[in-house]
C-alpha positions as CSV (number, residue, x, y, z in Angstrom):
1,M,-0.2,0.0,0.1
2,S,1.2,3.5,-0.6
3,A,1.8,6.3,1.6
4,D,-1.9,7.6,1.2
5,A,-3.9,6.5,3.9
6,L,-6.6,4.0,3.6
7,T,-10.0,4.5,5.4
8,I,-12.8,2.3,5.9
9,R,-16.3,3.9,6.3
10,P,-20.0,3.5,5.9
11,A,-21.0,4.1,2.6
12,T,-23.6,6.9,1.7
13,P,-26.0,7.3,-1.0
14,A,-23.5,10.1,-2.3
15,D,-21.1,7.1,-3.0
16,S,-23.5,5.3,-5.5
17,T,-21.9,6.5,-8.4
18,G,-18.6,5.9,-7.3
19,L,-19.8,2.0,-6.1
20,D,-21.3,1.4,-9.6
21,E,-18.2,2.3,-11.3
22,L,-16.1,0.3,-8.4
23,L,-18.4,-2.8,-8.8
24,A,-18.2,-2.6,-12.8
25,A,-14.3,-2.2,-12.9
26,S,-13.8,-5.2,-10.4
27,Y,-16.4,-7.4,-11.9
28,A,-15.9,-6.8,-15.5
29,T,-12.1,-7.7,-15.1
30,L,-11.8,-10.2,-12.3
31,L,-14.7,-12.7,-13.3
32,A,-13.6,-12.8,-17.0
33,G,-11.4,-15.8,-16.4
34,H,-13.8,-17.6,-14.3
35,Y,-17.1,-17.2,-16.1
36,D,-18.0,-17.7,-19.8
37,A,-19.0,-14.6,-21.9
38,E,-22.7,-15.2,-22.1
39,T,-23.1,-15.4,-18.4
40,L,-21.0,-12.4,-17.8
41,S,-22.8,-10.3,-20.5
42,R,-26.1,-11.4,-18.8
43,A,-24.8,-11.0,-14.9
44,L,-22.8,-7.7,-14.9
45,A,-25.6,-5.1,-15.2
46,P,-27.3,-6.5,-12.1
47,M,-24.2,-7.3,-10.2
48,S,-22.5,-3.8,-10.9
49,R,-25.3,-1.6,-9.4
50,A,-24.8,-0.7,-5.7
51,N,-27.6,-1.8,-3.9
52,P,-29.5,1.3,-2.1
53,R,-30.8,-1.2,0.6
54,L,-27.2,-2.2,1.5
55,I,-25.9,1.4,1.4
56,D,-28.5,2.4,3.8
57,S,-27.8,-0.6,6.1
58,G,-25.3,1.0,8.1
59,T,-22.9,-2.2,7.8
60,Y,-22.0,-1.7,4.1
61,Y,-18.4,0.0,3.7
62,V,-16.3,1.6,1.5
63,A,-12.6,1.6,1.4
64,E,-11.0,4.8,0.1
65,I,-7.5,5.8,-0.5
66,C,-6.8,9.4,0.2
67,G,-4.1,11.4,-1.4
68,T,-2.6,14.9,-0.7
69,A,-4.6,17.8,-2.0
70,T,-1.4,18.4,-4.1
71,E,-1.9,15.3,-6.0
72,A,-5.8,15.6,-6.5
73,S,-6.8,16.8,-10.0
74,A,-10.3,16.3,-12.0
75,A,-9.0,13.1,-13.2
76,Q,-7.8,11.9,-9.9
77,P,-9.7,13.0,-7.0
78,A,-8.2,13.2,-3.5
79,A,-10.4,10.4,-2.2
80,R,-10.8,7.4,-4.6
81,L,-13.0,4.2,-3.7
82,V,-10.9,1.1,-3.9
83,A,-13.1,-1.5,-2.4
84,C,-16.5,-2.1,-1.1
85,G,-18.4,-4.7,1.1
86,G,-20.5,-5.1,4.0
87,W,-22.8,-7.6,6.1
88,T,-26.1,-7.8,6.8
89,A,-27.9,-9.9,9.4
90,E,-30.7,-10.9,7.0
91,Q,-29.9,-13.6,4.1
92,P,-29.7,-12.0,0.6
93,G,-33.0,-12.5,-1.2
94,T,-35.1,-13.7,1.7
95,G,-34.9,-11.2,4.5
96,T,-35.0,-13.8,7.0
97,A,-32.3,-13.9,9.6
98,A,-31.0,-16.3,12.0
99,P,-29.5,-15.9,15.8
100,G,-25.9,-15.7,15.7
101,E,-25.6,-15.3,11.6
102,A,-24.6,-12.7,9.2
103,H,-24.1,-12.6,5.5
104,I,-21.1,-10.9,4.0
105,R,-22.5,-8.9,1.1
106,H,-21.3,-7.2,-2.4
107,F,-17.4,-7.1,-1.9
108,A,-15.3,-5.9,-4.7
109,T,-11.9,-4.5,-5.1
110,R,-10.6,-2.4,-8.0
111,P,-8.2,-4.8,-10.1
112,D,-5.5,-2.4,-9.5
113,W,-5.8,-3.0,-5.6
114,I,-5.9,-6.6,-5.7
115,G,-3.0,-8.1,-3.6
116,R,-2.6,-5.0,-1.4
117,G,-4.5,-6.2,1.6
118,V,-7.4,-3.6,1.2
119,G,-10.1,-6.5,0.7
120,T,-8.6,-8.4,3.5
121,R,-8.7,-5.4,5.8
122,L,-12.4,-4.6,4.9
123,L,-13.3,-8.3,5.3
124,A,-11.6,-8.3,8.8
125,H,-13.5,-5.1,9.7
126,C,-17.0,-6.9,8.9
127,I,-16.2,-10.1,10.8
128,N,-14.9,-8.2,13.9
129,E,-18.0,-5.7,13.7
130,A,-20.9,-8.7,13.3
131,A,-18.7,-10.6,16.2
132,A,-19.0,-7.7,18.4
133,L,-22.6,-7.9,17.9
134,G,-23.1,-11.7,18.5
135,R,-23.0,-12.6,15.0
136,T,-20.1,-15.3,14.8
137,T,-21.3,-17.5,12.1
138,L,-21.0,-15.8,8.5
139,T,-22.0,-16.9,5.2
140,C,-21.0,-15.7,2.0
141,F,-22.3,-16.3,-1.7
142,S,-18.8,-16.3,-3.3
143,T,-18.0,-15.8,-6.8
144,L,-15.8,-18.6,-8.6
145,N,-12.8,-16.3,-8.5
146,A,-12.9,-15.0,-4.9
147,A,-13.1,-18.4,-3.1
148,P,-9.5,-18.6,-2.2
149,F,-9.9,-14.9,-0.9
150,Y,-12.5,-16.1,1.6
151,R,-10.6,-19.3,2.5
152,R,-7.7,-17.2,3.6
153,S,-10.1,-15.4,6.1
154,G,-11.4,-18.8,7.5
155,F,-14.5,-19.4,5.3
156,V,-15.2,-23.0,4.3
157,T,-16.8,-24.4,1.0
158,L,-20.4,-25.6,1.8
159,G,-21.1,-26.3,-2.0
160,P,-22.1,-24.9,-5.4
161,L,-24.9,-22.3,-5.4
162,D,-26.9,-20.9,-8.0
163,V,-27.6,-17.3,-7.4
164,T,-30.9,-15.7,-9.0
165,L,-30.0,-12.0,-9.8
166,T,-33.0,-11.1,-11.6
167,P,-35.7,-13.1,-13.1
168,G,-34.2,-15.5,-15.9
169,V,-30.3,-14.5,-14.7
170,I,-28.8,-17.2,-12.7
171,F,-25.3,-17.0,-11.7
172,P,-22.9,-19.7,-10.5
173,A,-21.5,-19.3,-7.0
174,I,-20.1,-21.0,-4.2
175,L,-21.8,-20.8,-0.7
176,M,-19.3,-20.5,1.9
177,R,-19.3,-20.3,5.7
178,R,-17.2,-19.0,8.7
179,T,-17.7,-19.9,12.1
180,G,-16.1,-18.4,15.3
């Protein structure tokens, strides 16, 4: 990581456009080697939009890198979103919640920030926050390419999962869980 300061903070509605750009850049690049072109062409649009309910949850975060004011320009603002992700007590798509369980939601990192520890730091923030509220079992619907990332943080594979993104758009994923 550079000398710039990384900040993790709750996402706000003002971040929506930046989140859309971050999600699109991340998913279009990082999923390409793991999904066929037809699946990606149908899935990228719904996956690459910030979810207003997640943003409003208070448990969805952005990691931003803050440069110095002298480095800022119209092309490179002083603060730049480099990763996002969060958790909810409610299971995605159902709205149901189980005692002690949380669900990791909509993680993404800009491709040029992969391998710098930003995603790991953001995931640790979510794990610690959920645990502080008594939610020590975490579940996630991982993309095929992200499973090793989650495994490094103690998640285990439960099996394949088909996620319905929109009616008629099914996306292959991996159901993963971390306990403790």
